[in-house]
C-alpha positions, 0 to 999 in steps of 0.5 A: 589209067587215070583220066582227068577231065580238065580243059587245056585253058581254064574257063571263067569261074562258073557257079556249078551248083545253080543253072544261070542260062536258059540252055542249062538243064532245068533244076532237079533234072538229074534228081529224077533220073532212074537208077539205070538209064534205058538202053536199046537192048536192055532186055537181054540177060547180059544187059541186066547183069551189067546193070546190076554190076554197075549198081553194085560197083556204084555202091562200093565206090560211094562207100569208098568216097564216104570212108565206110570201106577201104579201097583195097576191098575192091581189089578183086573187082578192079584193074591195077590202074583203077585200084591205084587211082582209087587209093589216091582218090580215097586219100583226097576225100578223107582229107576233104570229104564229099557228099554224093548226089544221085548216081546213075548207071547206063548200060552201053551196047550190051558190053559195058556199064558206065557210072556217073556219081556227082559230088559236092563238098561235105563241109566247107566250100571246096572238094577234090572232085565234082564228078566221079565216072567209072566203066564196068565190063564183063571179065572171066564170068564176073565183072570188073571196073576197068576205068575210073575218071573224075572231074576235079574241083576248081583250084583252091583259093590261096589261104583257104583251109 
């Protein structure tokens, strides 16, 4: 199932790269986050397994976005819906490459890991996505990515290449 995180009406054009108001996060806040964010029961073996699975899935998703890995190499680790979305996303990022920021993984209540990968344009001023999100859950003595979503980039300006 594809989830596009877009509001019903478009907000005013914002500069998403630099904070402009005091209520925005401080510069560099997301760069200092650890790879795995703490959770209430991160000490359990299942939570450690999910954190490791989330980090492995993050690395694989970044490889797909960068074009170093074909999306079909993740077929065993994803649902059919996620695979279809990943193929579409890989096509879009092949045409308009993205650079990934500092990704992070959060274990959620000992039964899932959630992944967030910030993205920005690799060249030019437009990219098809700003943030990639995923959810990893245990499945048949292993893990699988059961949800993939993203926040799309702003609409392209007319005449932009």
